[in-house]
C-alpha positions in Angstrom: 2.6 -138.1 143.4 2.3 -135.4 146.0 3.6 -134.5 149.4 0.8 -135.3 152.1 1.9 -133.4 155.1 4.4 -131.0 156.7 5.7 -127.7 155.4 5.5 -128.8 151.7 2.0 -130.3 152.0 0.1 -130.5 148.6 3.2 -130.0 146.5 3.3 -132.3 143.5 6.5 -134.1 142.8 7.8 -135.1 139.4 7.1 -138.8 138.7 8.9 -141.3 136.5 7.8 -142.6 133.1 9.9 -145.7 133.9 7.3 -148.5 134.4 9.9 -150.5 136.4 9.9 -147.7 139.1 7.0 -148.3 141.6 6.5 -145.3 143.9 4.8 -146.0 147.2 1.0 -145.5 146.8 -0.3 -142.3 148.5 -2.6 -144.3 150.9 0.4 -146.4 152.0 2.6 -143.3 152.4 -0.1 -141.4 154.4 -0.5 -144.5 156.8 3.3 -144.8 157.2 3.7 -141.2 158.2 0.7 -141.2 160.4 2.4 -144.0 162.4 5.8 -142.3 162.7 4.9 -138.7 162.6 5.4 -138.0 166.3 9.0 -139.1 166.1 10.1 -137.5 162.8 11.0 -133.9 163.9 14.9 -133.6 164.0 15.4 -137.3 163.2 17.7 -138.9 160.8 16.0 -140.9 158.0 17.5 -143.2 155.4 15.5 -143.8 152.2 17.1 -147.0 150.8 16.1 -148.0 147.3 14.8 -144.4 147.0 13.3 -144.5 143.5 11.5 -141.2 143.0 12.4 -139.9 146.5 8.8 -139.3 147.6 9.2 -141.1 150.9 12.3 -139.2 151.8 11.0 -135.9 150.7 7.8 -136.5 152.8 10.1 -137.1 155.7 12.0 -133.8 155.0 8.6 -132.1 154.7 7.9 -133.3 158.3 11.3 -132.2 159.8 13.7 -135.1 159.2 17.2 -134.9 157.9 17.3 -137.5 155.0 19.8 -139.5 153.2 18.6 -141.0 149.9 20.3 -144.0 148.3 19.6 -145.6 144.9 21.9 -147.1 142.2 19.8 -146.1 139.2 21.1 -142.9 137.6 17.6 -141.9 136.4 16.3 -142.2 140.0 19.2 -140.0 141.3 18.3 -137.4 138.7 14.6 -137.6 139.7 15.4 -137.3 143.4 17.6 -134.3 142.7 14.9 -132.7 140.6 12.3 -133.2 143.2 14.5 -131.8 145.9 15.1 -128.7 143.7 11.3 -128.4 143.3 10.7 -128.1 147.0 14.0 -126.2 147.5 15.5 -128.6 150.0 18.9 -130.1 150.5 19.8 -133.8 151.2 22.5 -136.2 150.8 21.9 -138.3 147.6 24.0 -141.3 147.1 24.4 -143.3 143.9 25.3 -146.8 145.3 23.6 -150.1 145.5 21.9 -150.6 148.9 24.6 -153.0 150.3 27.5 -150.6 149.3 25.6 -147.7 150.7 25.2 -149.4 154.1 29.0 -150.1 154.3 29.7 -146.6 153.2 27.4 -145.0 155.9 28.7 -147.4 158.5 32.4 -146.4 157.6 31.3 -142.7 157.9 29.8 -143.5 161.4 26.4 -142.1 160.3 23.4 -143.2 162.4 19.7 -143.2 161.6 16.4 -143.1 163.6 14.4 -144.4 160.6 15.6 -146.7 157.8 12.9 -147.1 155.1 13.6 -150.1 152.8 11.6 -150.5 149.6 13.5 -152.9 147.3 12.1 -154.1 143.9 9.3 -156.5 144.6 10.7 -159.0 142.0 13.9 -159.3 144.0 14.5 -160.9 147.4 16.7 -158.4 149.1 14.8 -158.1 152.5 16.7 -160.8 154.4 20.1 -159.8 152.9 19.5 -156.1 153.8 18.6 -157.0 157.4 21.7 -159.2 157.6 23.8 -156.4 156.2 22.4 -154.0 158.8 23.4 -156.4 161.5 26.9 -156.4 160.2 27.0 -152.6 159.6 24.7 -151.3 162.3 23.9 -147.6 161.3 20.9 -147.4 163.6 20.6 -145.2 166.6 19.1 -146.7 169.9 15.5 -147.5 169.3 15.7 -147.0 165.6 12.8 -148.2 163.5 13.4 -150.1 160.3 10.4 -150.2 157.9 10.3 -152.5 155.0 7.6 -152.2 152.2 7.1 -155.6 150.6 4.4 -157.8 149.1 2.0 -159.2 151.7 2.6 -162.8 150.5 6.3 -162.5 150.9 7.9 -163.8 154.1 11.5 -163.5 155.1 13.7 -164.5 158.0 15.4 -162.1 160.2 17.8 -162.2 163.2 15.6 -161.9 166.3 18.7 -161.0 168.3 18.8 -157.8 166.5 15.3 -157.0 165.3 11.8 -157.3 166.8 8.6 -156.8 164.7 6.6 -154.1 166.3 3.9 -153.5 163.7 2.5 -154.8 160.5 0.2 -152.9 158.2 -1.4 -154.3 155.1 -2.8 -152.4 152.2 -4.1 -154.8 149.4 -0.9 -156.7 148.3 1.5 -154.2 149.9 2.6 -154.6 153.4 4.7 -152.4 155.8 6.7 -154.3 158.4 8.1 -152.2 161.2 11.1 -153.5 163.2 12.8 -152.1 166.3 16.6 -152.5 166.3 17.9 -154.1 169.6 21.6 -153.4 170.4 23.3 -156.3 171.9 25.0 -155.5 175.2 
């Protein structure tokens, strides 16, 4: 696991021995950041279900301010160790994703990017999008990116979200949404 671009390019991160933790593959990560790289500098980025923290740390390396959220204590320790490794600071929250969204909403925090990578064996995507509709923490024109299995379809509220891009990499898919504020 390495940082692909930005000021920490080439740095290796600490990976997990936990087989249940599935870090985003380098080729998927590289493609993701090639797509969003022009909008990252000085943006606010939420890494939900952060795992090892590699996606958020990649965003930091490219100039974003990042908040990490995961409910697993081992993941939290790993994220903090990786942040120490690159000598960066970020907000790291040990909360489940739904609690995290409510917490950030109550703190009036807003994000330009929300990266959502729930466990593949769970069906959290629809519920997360519904929770984001209830607790909108997105800036105008925010992008929400969900990493999921290509064979997994889910319903989303088209009043709030519009699919703007889909990229497939084997059995992994990145679905990009724009958030549309209701007037």
